[in-house]
MARLO-633826 format. One line per 10 residues: number of its first residue (from 1); their letters; for each residue x negated, y, z of C-alpha. Coordinates in Angstrom, 2 decimals, decimal comma. Example, Ala and Ser with C-alpha at 12.3 -4.5 7.8 and 13.67 -1.06 7.14 Angstrom:
BEGIN
1	as	-12,30 -4,50 7,80  -13,67 -1,06 7,14
END
This chain:
BEGIN
1	mpeeqndskn	5,37 -6,78 29,46  2,56 -6,19 32,01  0,31 -8,49 29,95  1,09 -6,48 26,79  0,20 -3,26 28,58  -3,09 -4,73 29,82  -3,93 -5,90 26,29  -3,26 -2,42 24,88  -5,40 -0,82 27,59  -8,29 -3,04 26,49
11	lsktavyfqa	-8,19 -1,84 22,88  -11,35 -0,18 21,61  -11,23 3,55 20,89  -11,48 2,80 17,16  -8,48 0,47 17,35  -6,51 3,06 19,33  -7,21 5,80 16,81  -6,25 3,43 13,99  -3,00 2,65 15,81  -2,38 6,38 16,22
21	vrafsfpasl	-2,39 7,13 12,47  0,36 4,55 11,78  -1,31 3,24 8,62  1,72 1,08 7,82  3,49 4,28 6,74  0,83 5,29 4,18  2,65 3,77 1,15  5,17 6,62 1,60  2,49 9,04 0,38  0,38 6,70 -1,79
31	ipcllgamla	3,27 5,51 -3,97  4,34 9,06 -4,99  0,64 9,77 -5,64  0,45 6,66 -7,85  3,58 7,76 -9,72  2,08 11,21 -10,35  -1,06 9,53 -11,70  0,93 7,27 -14,03  2,83 10,28 -15,35  -0,55 11,93 -16,04
41	lleggnvswy	-1,55 8,78 -17,93  1,65 9,00 -19,98  0,99 12,69 -20,67  -2,47 11,91 -22,06  -4,76 14,73 -23,11  -7,46 16,06 -20,81  -6,88 14,26 -17,50  -9,44 14,79 -14,71  -9,46 11,20 -13,42  -12,58 11,79 -11,32
51	lmpfiaisll	-10,34 13,84 -8,98  -8,06 10,88 -8,22  -10,05 9,53 -5,22  -10,14 13,01 -3,67  -6,37 13,43 -4,20  -5,54 10,05 -2,64  -7,90 10,41 0,35  -6,81 13,98 1,03  -3,14 12,91 0,96  -3,81 9,99 3,32
61	llhagsnvis	-5,62 12,25 5,78  -2,81 14,81 5,62  -0,25 12,05 6,19  -2,27 10,62 9,08  -2,68 14,05 10,68  1,05 14,69 10,41  1,78 11,32 12,06  -0,58 12,07 14,95  0,75 15,59 15,58  4,31 14,27 15,35
71	dvddyqrgvd	3,50 11,72 18,06  2,18 14,48 20,33  5,30 16,63 19,90  7,70 13,68 20,23  5,97 12,59 23,44  6,00 16,08 24,97  9,67 16,54 24,13  10,61 13,19 25,67  11,59 11,57 22,37  8,89 8,89 22,70
81	akgtlggsrv	8,72 7,40 26,18  8,26 4,02 27,78  10,99 1,71 26,54  11,54 3,55 23,25  10,52 2,20 19,84  9,36 5,30 17,99  5,87 6,48 17,07  2,56 4,72 17,45  3,06 4,07 21,22  -0,43 5,48 21,91
91	lpdellsske	0,79 8,23 24,25  3,58 6,38 26,11  1,16 3,50 26,70  -1,45 6,01 27,96  -4,11 4,91 25,49  -5,03 8,55 24,77  -4,14 11,87 26,33  -2,07 14,48 24,51  -5,18 16,66 24,18  -7,16 13,82 22,61
101	mfrfgmilfs	-4,33 13,09 20,18  -3,92 16,75 19,24  -7,67 17,11 18,68  -7,62 13,98 16,52  -4,76 15,37 14,44  -6,64 18,62 13,83  -9,74 16,67 12,78  -7,66 14,72 10,26  -6,21 17,95 8,83  -9,72 19,41 8,58
111	lavlfglpii	-10,97 16,32 6,73  -7,97 16,59 4,37  -9,13 20,11 3,51  -12,73 18,91 3,04  -11,72 16,19 0,59  -9,41 18,65 -1,15  -12,23 21,11 -1,94  -13,30 19,46 -5,24  -9,67 19,65 -6,42  -9,45 23,33 -5,45
121	fdrgmmilwl	-12,73 24,10 -7,24  -11,45 22,35 -10,37  -7,83 23,58 -10,44  -7,97 26,84 -8,53  -5,54 28,73 -6,32  -2,43 26,69 -7,13  -3,94 23,61 -5,48  -5,14 25,72 -2,55  -1,62 26,98 -1,91  -0,16 23,49 -2,33
131	gilgivggff	-2,70 22,19 0,19  -1,91 24,96 2,68  1,81 24,26 2,23  1,20 20,55 2,89  -0,81 21,15 6,08  1,54 23,82 7,44  4,53 21,64 6,62  2,93 18,55 8,17  2,11 20,47 11,36  5,43 22,27 11,72
141	ytgkpigfky	7,50 19,18 10,90  7,54 18,73 14,66  5,24 21,56 15,83  6,41 24,68 17,62  7,93 27,14 16,96  9,72 25,50 14,01  10,00 21,72 14,36  11,99 20,89 11,21  12,62 17,39 12,56  14,34 18,73 15,67
151	ialgdififl	16,76 21,11 13,94  18,31 18,62 11,48  16,05 19,70 8,59  13,81 16,63 8,63  15,66 14,85 5,82  15,35 17,66 3,28  11,74 18,32 4,33  10,69 14,68 3,86  12,55 14,46 0,54  10,76 17,53 -0,85
161	lygpaivtgt	7,32 16,60 0,51  7,24 12,90 -0,39  9,12 13,36 -3,66  8,54 16,48 -5,79  5,58 17,90 -3,83  3,29 14,86 -3,97  4,29 13,66 -7,45  4,10 17,05 -9,16  1,07 18,05 -7,07  -0,83 14,92 -8,14
171	fyaltgilsl	0,23 15,44 -11,75  -0,92 19,06 -11,68  -4,22 18,23 -9,99  -5,00 15,69 -12,71  -3,72 17,59 -15,74  -3,50 21,28 -14,83  0,15 21,21 -15,98  3,25 22,04 -13,92  5,91 19,58 -15,06  9,67 19,75 -14,51
181	saalisiplg	9,92 16,16 -15,78  7,51 14,98 -13,09  9,63 16,73 -10,45  12,80 15,05 -11,75  11,17 11,62 -11,96  10,04 12,02 -8,34  13,62 12,22 -7,06  14,21 8,45 -6,65  11,07 8,05 -4,53  11,98 11,12 -2,48
191	llvtgilqan	15,37 9,56 -1,75  13,86 6,23 -0,72  11,24 7,76 1,59  14,02 9,83 3,17  15,83 6,52 3,64  12,90 5,35 5,81  13,37 8,45 7,96  17,12 7,87 8,15  16,55 4,31 9,36  14,31 5,76 12,09
201	nlrdiindrk	16,88 8,40 13,00  19,61 5,78 13,32  17,34 3,68 15,54  16,52 6,70 17,74  20,00 8,24 17,89  20,57 7,39 21,57  17,13 8,59 22,75  17,26 11,68 20,50  20,55 12,72 22,06  19,10 12,28 25,54
211	aniktlatvf	16,16 14,49 24,53  18,56 17,04 22,97  16,98 16,52 19,53  19,13 17,43 16,54  18,90 15,15 13,51  21,70 14,61 11,01  22,29 11,27 12,76  22,74 12,87 16,21  24,80 15,79 14,87  27,24 13,84 12,68
221	gegfakgeyv	27,13 10,44 14,33  26,49 6,79 13,57  29,00 6,47 10,72  27,52 9,43 8,86  23,98 8,13 9,37  24,89 4,77 7,86  26,68 6,45 4,96  23,70 8,71 4,30  21,37 5,72 4,24  23,52 3,94 1,64
231	fliagayitv	23,74 7,18 -0,38  19,94 7,57 -0,37  19,20 3,99 -1,42  21,95 3,76 -4,05  21,08 7,27 -5,23  17,56 6,18 -6,18  18,92 3,64 -8,69  21,64 5,96 -9,99  19,04 8,69 -10,53  16,90 6,34 -12,65
241	illivfnils	19,91 5,62 -14,86  20,61 9,34 -15,26  16,96 10,04 -16,11  17,14 7,36 -18,81  20,40 8,79 -20,19  18,77 12,23 -20,51  15,62 10,75 -22,12  13,34 11,74 -19,24  12,52 8,09 -18,52  12,43 5,23 -21,04
251	lwslivflsl	14,57 2,11 -20,96  11,56 0,29 -19,53  12,33 2,02 -16,22  15,28 -0,31 -15,76  12,76 -2,82 -14,36  13,14 -0,98 -11,03  16,40 -2,95 -10,74  14,29 -6,02 -9,97  14,13 -4,52 -6,48  17,92 -4,17 -6,23
261	pvalknmnmi	18,45 -7,43 -4,24  16,23 -6,00 -1,49  18,15 -2,72 -1,58  21,50 -4,53 -1,35  20,22 -6,59 1,58  19,20 -3,41 3,41  22,49 -1,64 2,70  24,51 -4,65 3,83  22,38 -4,94 6,95  22,96 -1,34 8,01
271	kgikiedtgk	26,73 -1,71 7,77  26,79 -4,34 10,51  24,21 -2,73 12,82  25,21 -1,15 16,11  22,99 1,61 17,44  22,65 -0,33 20,70  21,07 -3,20 18,77  17,63 -1,62 18,60  15,90 -4,87 17,64  17,63 -5,10 14,26
281	iamldamtaq	17,40 -1,37 13,60  13,69 -1,46 14,35  13,20 -3,76 11,36  15,17 -1,56 8,96  12,55 1,19 8,54  9,86 -1,39 7,68  12,27 -3,09 5,25  13,03 0,28 3,64  9,30 0,99 3,37  8,85 -2,36 1,60
291	ltlmfgvlls	11,67 -1,46 -0,78  10,04 1,92 -1,48  6,73 0,20 -2,23  8,36 -2,32 -4,58  10,49 0,32 -6,33  7,57 2,73 -6,75  5,22 0,08 -8,14  7,89 -1,09 -10,62  8,57 2,48 -11,72  4,85 3,08 -12,20
301	isiiitklfg	4,53 -0,16 -14,19  7,40 0,95 -16,42  5,48 4,12 -17,23  2,37 2,11 -18,15  4,52 -0,09 -20,43  6,00 3,05 -21,99  2,47 4,34 -22,63  1,47 1,05 -24,29  4,59 0,21 -26,26  6,60 3,45 -26,39
END
């Protein structure tokens, strides 16, 4: 352990800042963005594809800023400390100060706004308000005086942001159309990304209780947390079936079931996990992120196939 700490102290500033943004989590925002783009492709018509790089980069910067600010708040509230597994570990390992991390988070939010300007100029006030909502939501996910994460509202917040908000926002930015279908098709991804959060909450249940943090896992207990995880993962596949039944998705979307073995492995794994077994739980969020990536890519491919073959 001392050697690991010495190694982390020797990291360059660039490497530390990269560690702070938790880039491994970026598929949670990029995959909904990709889905929104594929739905725009399916829609056809006048699609402003030149805006796509600005949409993706702005989303990544917003996601990164939210991660950094979340780390600051978790550290100050005692959620992330030495010996815990959450966050980027930059603050508990004393690689940056809280002030440096907060300043970095604000810079990332500012850059998100900068890259969002071409979208605002093209699409107008609706995108401006969506951007403001995203930044305010990302900051107050953990930031005072709200802290959605700490009052058992994190699950619904993450579902709405990484499901309907990103998918329909991307679709609107590209097409200028507000689409109920896009919002409905976003539901499976919203459920899966919330599953990543639930895996984290189950992992952190002991430390969160010590820090007096309220998540659904700490409020309702280990059994509920496991049940919610299974509900979220299974719900993604059930939702796809329902969307096909109601002709919102085509039969091609059944290819998402190629990812079902991974989903079943994750659901079976969570049933046998004890909250004291932090090593196994620590792998579950990464495994759920991999599932989300696979599911989202398959769903996007199904939309391309639908565009080509109907």
